[in-house]
ChimeraX commands (.cxc) that place a marker at each C-alpha (Angstrom):
marker #1 position 63.01,132.35,171.91 radius 0.5
marker #1 position 62.47,135.50,169.81 radius 0.5
marker #1 position 65.45,137.50,168.77 radius 0.5
marker #1 position 64.00,141.04,168.12 radius 0.5
marker #1 position 67.21,142.84,166.93 radius 0.5
marker #1 position 69.71,141.36,164.31 radius 0.5
marker #1 position 72.62,143.68,163.46 radius 0.5
marker #1 position 74.79,144.01,160.49 radius 0.5
marker #1 position 78.46,144.51,160.63 radius 0.5
marker #1 position 82.03,143.86,159.29 radius 0.5
marker #1 position 84.81,141.36,160.30 radius 0.5
marker #1 position 88.07,143.20,159.36 radius 0.5
marker #1 position 91.44,141.53,159.30 radius 0.5
marker #1 position 94.04,142.84,161.70 radius 0.5
marker #1 position 96.32,145.41,159.93 radius 0.5
marker #1 position 93.79,146.52,157.51 radius 0.5
marker #1 position 93.23,150.39,158.03 radius 0.5
marker #1 position 89.72,151.35,158.48 radius 0.5
marker #1 position 87.32,154.01,159.88 radius 0.5
marker #1 position 83.84,153.70,161.02 radius 0.5
marker #1 position 81.38,156.36,159.62 radius 0.5
marker #1 position 78.06,157.14,161.00 radius 0.5
marker #1 position 75.64,154.48,160.79 radius 0.5
marker #1 position 73.05,154.47,158.07 radius 0.5
marker #1 position 70.13,154.41,160.90 radius 0.5
marker #1 position 67.65,155.74,158.41 radius 0.5
marker #1 position 67.21,152.33,156.85 radius 0.5
marker #1 position 65.31,151.26,159.93 radius 0.5
marker #1 position 62.74,153.78,158.89 radius 0.5
marker #1 position 61.98,154.39,162.82 radius 0.5
marker #1 position 61.22,150.64,163.16 radius 0.5
marker #1 position 63.37,149.06,165.92 radius 0.5
marker #1 position 62.81,145.62,164.13 radius 0.5
marker #1 position 64.64,146.89,161.09 radius 0.5
marker #1 position 68.23,146.89,160.66 radius 0.5
marker #1 position 70.70,149.87,160.19 radius 0.5
marker #1 position 73.35,150.14,157.47 radius 0.5
marker #1 position 77.07,149.83,158.96 radius 0.5
marker #1 position 79.27,152.31,156.98 radius 0.5
marker #1 position 83.01,152.05,157.01 radius 0.5
marker #1 position 85.94,153.17,154.89 radius 0.5
marker #1 position 88.79,150.89,154.24 radius 0.5
marker #1 position 91.89,152.90,153.64 radius 0.5
marker #1 position 94.34,149.84,152.81 radius 0.5
marker #1 position 95.70,151.46,149.43 radius 0.5
marker #1 position 92.88,153.65,147.82 radius 0.5
marker #1 position 89.88,154.21,150.06 radius 0.5
marker #1 position 86.69,152.46,149.49 radius 0.5
marker #1 position 83.46,153.18,151.13 radius 0.5
marker #1 position 81.53,149.96,152.49 radius 0.5
marker #1 position 77.87,149.79,153.43 radius 0.5
marker #1 position 76.54,146.51,154.93 radius 0.5
marker #1 position 73.00,146.16,154.57 radius 0.5
marker #1 position 70.26,143.63,155.70 radius 0.5
marker #1 position 67.06,144.94,153.98 radius 0.5
marker #1 position 63.37,144.02,154.73 radius 0.5
marker #1 position 62.41,140.46,153.62 radius 0.5
marker #1 position 59.35,139.22,152.04 radius 0.5
marker #1 position 59.26,141.30,148.68 radius 0.5
marker #1 position 62.08,139.02,147.04 radius 0.5
marker #1 position 61.22,139.13,143.32 radius 0.5
marker #1 position 59.15,140.55,140.48 radius 0.5
marker #1 position 56.88,142.81,142.84 radius 0.5
marker #1 position 56.09,146.01,142.67 radius 0.5
marker #1 position 56.08,148.61,145.61 radius 0.5
marker #1 position 52.24,148.42,145.84 radius 0.5
marker #1 position 52.27,144.70,146.40 radius 0.5
marker #1 position 51.21,144.01,150.08 radius 0.5
marker #1 position 54.54,142.67,150.98 radius 0.5
marker #1 position 56.57,145.40,149.67 radius 0.5
marker #1 position 56.00,148.87,150.88 radius 0.5
marker #1 position 58.72,148.73,153.73 radius 0.5
marker #1 position 61.42,147.52,151.35 radius 0.5
marker #1 position 60.56,150.35,148.67 radius 0.5
marker #1 position 60.46,152.63,151.57 radius 0.5
marker #1 position 64.18,151.82,152.14 radius 0.5
marker #1 position 64.83,152.31,148.71 radius 0.5
marker #1 position 65.35,156.27,148.79 radius 0.5
marker #1 position 67.31,156.11,151.87 radius 0.5
marker #1 position 69.72,153.55,150.29 radius 0.5
marker #1 position 69.78,155.76,146.99 radius 0.5
marker #1 position 70.44,158.85,149.03 radius 0.5
marker #1 position 73.55,157.20,150.44 radius 0.5
marker #1 position 74.79,155.92,147.02 radius 0.5
marker #1 position 74.24,159.33,145.38 radius 0.5
marker #1 position 76.07,161.19,147.93 radius 0.5
marker #1 position 79.03,158.83,147.42 radius 0.5
marker #1 position 79.03,159.27,143.62 radius 0.5
marker #1 position 78.75,163.02,144.03 radius 0.5
marker #1 position 81.77,163.02,146.35 radius 0.5
marker #1 position 83.66,160.85,144.01 radius 0.5
marker #1 position 84.14,158.18,146.19 radius 0.5
marker #1 position 84.73,154.44,145.31 radius 0.5
marker #1 position 81.86,152.51,147.10 radius 0.5
marker #1 position 80.30,149.27,147.69 radius 0.5
marker #1 position 76.68,148.24,149.15 radius 0.5
marker #1 position 76.99,144.53,150.41 radius 0.5
marker #1 position 75.03,142.07,152.24 radius 0.5
marker #1 position 71.53,140.45,152.29 radius 0.5
marker #1 position 69.18,142.56,150.06 radius 0.5
marker #1 position 66.33,140.12,150.44 radius 0.5
marker #1 position 65.50,140.74,146.73 radius 0.5
marker #1 position 66.57,138.91,143.46 radius 0.5
marker #1 position 68.03,141.94,142.10 radius 0.5
marker #1 position 69.47,140.13,139.06 radius 0.5
marker #1 position 65.93,139.05,137.91 radius 0.5
marker #1 position 65.22,140.84,134.53 radius 0.5
marker #1 position 63.65,144.18,135.00 radius 0.5
marker #1 position 63.81,144.10,138.69 radius 0.5
marker #1 position 61.80,147.14,140.00 radius 0.5
marker #1 position 63.95,147.93,142.91 radius 0.5
marker #1 position 67.16,147.94,141.04 radius 0.5
marker #1 position 65.79,149.70,138.17 radius 0.5
marker #1 position 64.56,152.56,140.58 radius 0.5
marker #1 position 68.12,152.59,142.51 radius 0.5
marker #1 position 70.18,152.71,139.22 radius 0.5
marker #1 position 68.47,155.74,137.63 radius 0.5
marker #1 position 71.93,156.93,136.54 radius 0.5
marker #1 position 71.75,160.27,138.45 radius 0.5
marker #1 position 74.30,161.46,139.37 radius 0.5
marker #1 position 76.79,159.91,137.13 radius 0.5
marker #1 position 78.74,157.16,138.98 radius 0.5
marker #1 position 76.00,156.09,141.03 radius 0.5
marker #1 position 74.70,152.99,138.93 radius 0.5
marker #1 position 75.54,149.78,140.88 radius 0.5
marker #1 position 77.06,146.71,139.35 radius 0.5
marker #1 position 75.86,143.25,140.82 radius 0.5
marker #1 position 79.42,141.66,141.03 radius 0.5
marker #1 position 77.83,138.07,140.82 radius 0.5
marker #1 position 76.90,138.96,137.11 radius 0.5
marker #1 position 74.61,136.35,135.64 radius 0.5
marker #1 position 76.08,133.38,137.79 radius 0.5
marker #1 position 73.46,131.37,139.34 radius 0.5
marker #1 position 73.73,130.85,143.10 radius 0.5
marker #1 position 75.03,127.36,144.37 radius 0.5
marker #1 position 74.31,127.72,148.02 radius 0.5
marker #1 position 70.80,126.03,148.45 radius 0.5
marker #1 position 69.47,123.66,145.44 radius 0.5
marker #1 position 66.04,125.28,145.62 radius 0.5
marker #1 position 67.22,128.78,145.33 radius 0.5
marker #1 position 69.26,129.40,142.18 radius 0.5
marker #1 position 69.14,133.19,142.25 radius 0.5
marker #1 position 71.15,135.41,144.65 radius 0.5
marker #1 position 69.48,137.51,147.38 radius 0.5
marker #1 position 73.02,138.53,148.78 radius 0.5
marker #1 position 74.99,140.96,146.86 radius 0.5
marker #1 position 78.18,142.85,146.34 radius 0.5
marker #1 position 77.04,145.91,144.51 radius 0.5
marker #1 position 79.75,148.36,143.28 radius 0.5
marker #1 position 79.32,151.87,142.18 radius 0.5
marker #1 position 81.19,153.07,139.04 radius 0.5
marker #1 position 84.62,153.89,140.78 radius 0.5
marker #1 position 84.73,150.53,142.62 radius 0.5
marker #1 position 83.73,148.67,139.58 radius 0.5
marker #1 position 86.71,149.95,137.76 radius 0.5
marker #1 position 88.83,148.52,140.28 radius 0.5
marker #1 position 87.21,145.06,140.35 radius 0.5
marker #1 position 89.63,142.02,139.75 radius 0.5
marker #1 position 88.06,140.53,136.74 radius 0.5
marker #1 position 86.53,137.12,137.63 radius 0.5
marker #1 position 87.16,137.52,141.38 radius 0.5
marker #1 position 83.66,137.23,142.37 radius 0.5
marker #1 position 83.17,133.80,144.51 radius 0.5
marker #1 position 80.38,131.99,146.42 radius 0.5
marker #1 position 81.66,129.77,149.06 radius 0.5
marker #1 position 79.20,126.65,149.62 radius 0.5
marker #1 position 79.16,124.25,152.30 radius 0.5
marker #1 position 80.42,121.01,150.82 radius 0.5
marker #1 position 79.67,117.67,151.60 radius 0.5
marker #1 position 77.03,117.88,154.11 radius 0.5
marker #1 position 73.38,117.97,153.83 radius 0.5
marker #1 position 71.81,121.32,153.39 radius 0.5
marker #1 position 69.92,120.54,156.70 radius 0.5
marker #1 position 73.18,120.61,158.40 radius 0.5
marker #1 position 74.54,123.88,156.96 radius 0.5
marker #1 position 75.23,126.49,159.53 radius 0.5
marker #1 position 73.22,128.98,157.70 radius 0.5
marker #1 position 70.89,129.42,154.55 radius 0.5
marker #1 position 73.00,131.78,153.25 radius 0.5
marker #1 position 76.60,131.21,151.71 radius 0.5
marker #1 position 79.37,133.71,152.08 radius 0.5
marker #1 position 80.38,135.67,148.78 radius 0.5
marker #1 position 83.42,137.71,148.03 radius 0.5
marker #1 position 85.00,139.92,145.44 radius 0.5
marker #1 position 88.52,141.53,144.99 radius 0.5
marker #1 position 88.90,145.27,144.66 radius 0.5
marker #1 position 92.45,146.73,143.83 radius 0.5
marker #1 position 93.62,149.12,146.26 radius 0.5
marker link #1:1,2 radius 0.2
marker link #1:2,3 radius 0.2
marker link #1:3,4 radius 0.2
marker link #1:4,5 radius 0.2
marker link #1:5,6 radius 0.2
marker link #1:6,7 radius 0.2
marker link #1:7,8 radius 0.2
marker link #1:8,9 radius 0.2
marker link #1:9,10 radius 0.2
marker link #1:10,11 radius 0.2
marker link #1:11,12 radius 0.2
marker link #1:12,13 radius 0.2
marker link #1:13,14 radius 0.2
marker link #1:14,15 radius 0.2
marker link #1:15,16 radius 0.2
marker link #1:16,17 radius 0.2
marker link #1:17,18 radius 0.2
marker link #1:18,19 radius 0.2
marker link #1:19,20 radius 0.2
marker link #1:20,21 radius 0.2
marker link #1:21,22 radius 0.2
marker link #1:22,23 radius 0.2
marker link #1:23,24 radius 0.2
marker link #1:24,25 radius 0.2
marker link #1:25,26 radius 0.2
marker link #1:26,27 radius 0.2
marker link #1:27,28 radius 0.2
marker link #1:28,29 radius 0.2
marker link #1:29,30 radius 0.2
marker link #1:30,31 radius 0.2
marker link #1:31,32 radius 0.2
marker link #1:32,33 radius 0.2
marker link #1:33,34 radius 0.2
marker link #1:34,35 radius 0.2
marker link #1:35,36 radius 0.2
marker link #1:36,37 radius 0.2
marker link #1:37,38 radius 0.2
marker link #1:38,39 radius 0.2
marker link #1:39,40 radius 0.2
marker link #1:40,41 radius 0.2
marker link #1:41,42 radius 0.2
marker link #1:42,43 radius 0.2
marker link #1:43,44 radius 0.2
marker link #1:44,45 radius 0.2
marker link #1:45,46 radius 0.2
marker link #1:46,47 radius 0.2
marker link #1:47,48 radius 0.2
marker link #1:48,49 radius 0.2
marker link #1:49,50 radius 0.2
marker link #1:50,51 radius 0.2
marker link #1:51,52 radius 0.2
marker link #1:52,53 radius 0.2
marker link #1:53,54 radius 0.2
marker link #1:54,55 radius 0.2
marker link #1:55,56 radius 0.2
marker link #1:56,57 radius 0.2
marker link #1:57,58 radius 0.2
marker link #1:58,59 radius 0.2
marker link #1:59,60 radius 0.2
marker link #1:60,61 radius 0.2
marker link #1:61,62 radius 0.2
marker link #1:62,63 radius 0.2
marker link #1:63,64 radius 0.2
marker link #1:64,65 radius 0.2
marker link #1:65,66 radius 0.2
marker link #1:66,67 radius 0.2
marker link #1:67,68 radius 0.2
marker link #1:68,69 radius 0.2
marker link #1:69,70 radius 0.2
marker link #1:70,71 radius 0.2
marker link #1:71,72 radius 0.2
marker link #1:72,73 radius 0.2
marker link #1:73,74 radius 0.2
marker link #1:74,75 radius 0.2
marker link #1:75,76 radius 0.2
marker link #1:76,77 radius 0.2
marker link #1:77,78 radius 0.2
marker link #1:78,79 radius 0.2
marker link #1:79,80 radius 0.2
marker link #1:80,81 radius 0.2
marker link #1:81,82 radius 0.2
marker link #1:82,83 radius 0.2
marker link #1:83,84 radius 0.2
marker link #1:84,85 radius 0.2
marker link #1:85,86 radius 0.2
marker link #1:86,87 radius 0.2
marker link #1:87,88 radius 0.2
marker link #1:88,89 radius 0.2
marker link #1:89,90 radius 0.2
marker link #1:90,91 radius 0.2
marker link #1:91,92 radius 0.2
marker link #1:92,93 radius 0.2
marker link #1:93,94 radius 0.2
marker link #1:94,95 radius 0.2
marker link #1:95,96 radius 0.2
marker link #1:96,97 radius 0.2
marker link #1:97,98 radius 0.2
marker link #1:98,99 radius 0.2
marker link #1:99,100 radius 0.2
marker link #1:100,101 radius 0.2
marker link #1:101,102 radius 0.2
marker link #1:102,103 radius 0.2
marker link #1:103,104 radius 0.2
marker link #1:104,105 radius 0.2
marker link #1:105,106 radius 0.2
marker link #1:106,107 radius 0.2
marker link #1:107,108 radius 0.2
marker link #1:108,109 radius 0.2
marker link #1:109,110 radius 0.2
marker link #1:110,111 radius 0.2
marker link #1:111,112 radius 0.2
marker link #1:112,113 radius 0.2
marker link #1:113,114 radius 0.2
marker link #1:114,115 radius 0.2
marker link #1:115,116 radius 0.2
marker link #1:116,117 radius 0.2
marker link #1:117,118 radius 0.2
marker link #1:118,119 radius 0.2
marker link #1:119,120 radius 0.2
marker link #1:120,121 radius 0.2
marker link #1:121,122 radius 0.2
marker link #1:122,123 radius 0.2
marker link #1:123,124 radius 0.2
marker link #1:124,125 radius 0.2
marker link #1:125,126 radius 0.2
marker link #1:126,127 radius 0.2
marker link #1:127,128 radius 0.2
marker link #1:128,129 radius 0.2
marker link #1:129,130 radius 0.2
marker link #1:130,131 radius 0.2
marker link #1:131,132 radius 0.2
marker link #1:132,133 radius 0.2
marker link #1:133,134 radius 0.2
marker link #1:134,135 radius 0.2
marker link #1:135,136 radius 0.2
marker link #1:136,137 radius 0.2
marker link #1:137,138 radius 0.2
marker link #1:138,139 radius 0.2
marker link #1:139,140 radius 0.2
marker link #1:140,141 radius 0.2
marker link #1:141,142 radius 0.2
marker link #1:142,143 radius 0.2
marker link #1:143,144 radius 0.2
marker link #1:144,145 radius 0.2
marker link #1:145,146 radius 0.2
marker link #1:146,147 radius 0.2
marker link #1:147,148 radius 0.2
marker link #1:148,149 radius 0.2
marker link #1:149,150 radius 0.2
marker link #1:150,151 radius 0.2
marker link #1:151,152 radius 0.2
marker link #1:152,153 radius 0.2
marker link #1:153,154 radius 0.2
marker link #1:154,155 radius 0.2
marker link #1:155,156 radius 0.2
marker link #1:156,157 radius 0.2
marker link #1:157,158 radius 0.2
marker link #1:158,159 radius 0.2
marker link #1:159,160 radius 0.2
marker link #1:160,161 radius 0.2
marker link #1:161,162 radius 0.2
marker link #1:162,163 radius 0.2
marker link #1:163,164 radius 0.2
marker link #1:164,165 radius 0.2
marker link #1:165,166 radius 0.2
marker link #1:166,167 radius 0.2
marker link #1:167,168 radius 0.2
marker link #1:168,169 radius 0.2
marker link #1:169,170 radius 0.2
marker link #1:170,171 radius 0.2
marker link #1:171,172 radius 0.2
marker link #1:172,173 radius 0.2
marker link #1:173,174 radius 0.2
marker link #1:174,175 radius 0.2
marker link #1:175,176 radius 0.2
marker link #1:176,177 radius 0.2
marker link #1:177,178 radius 0.2
marker link #1:178,179 radius 0.2
marker link #1:179,180 radius 0.2
marker link #1:180,181 radius 0.2
marker link #1:181,182 radius 0.2
marker link #1:182,183 radius 0.2
marker link #1:183,184 radius 0.2
marker link #1:184,185 radius 0.2
marker link #1:185,186 radius 0.2
marker link #1:186,187 radius 0.2
marker link #1:187,188 radius 0.2
view
């Protein structure tokens, strides 16, 4: 069986105030097999805007836009950059999180460098995993799932709060996913 469409979304705890913003459907580039970004604002305390993404796979590390596996991912970049820059111009605290399908923390990553051009001020993303190695799968020591915060959200991060939740005890083949959940705490 082939599942054509996978969607992204949020699980929000009952009692947390939130609103749904328009989906970032431009991330699909008009292709029904690509995913949209889901955009919500959590208003528990000071508001923070969250964008859930699942970007195109195949262009994971050290590759440039001209690599045969990379044009689609790099075509998604200006859409994502437009969203982050609009949030920064509006002075919003924002976070982009999900499966980026890219080892953004690799030294000199071209995708992150292009996204983090610093214009406008406040749009540069911080990878909340820092230089921590991934522990989910023994053969993959670099993250492809990220929680990336814009400047205003970065200022509200609780120091040392980044966590990866690994599936303990059982063989990797028995894990429910090849991804492990990650989290970070942002002060309200």
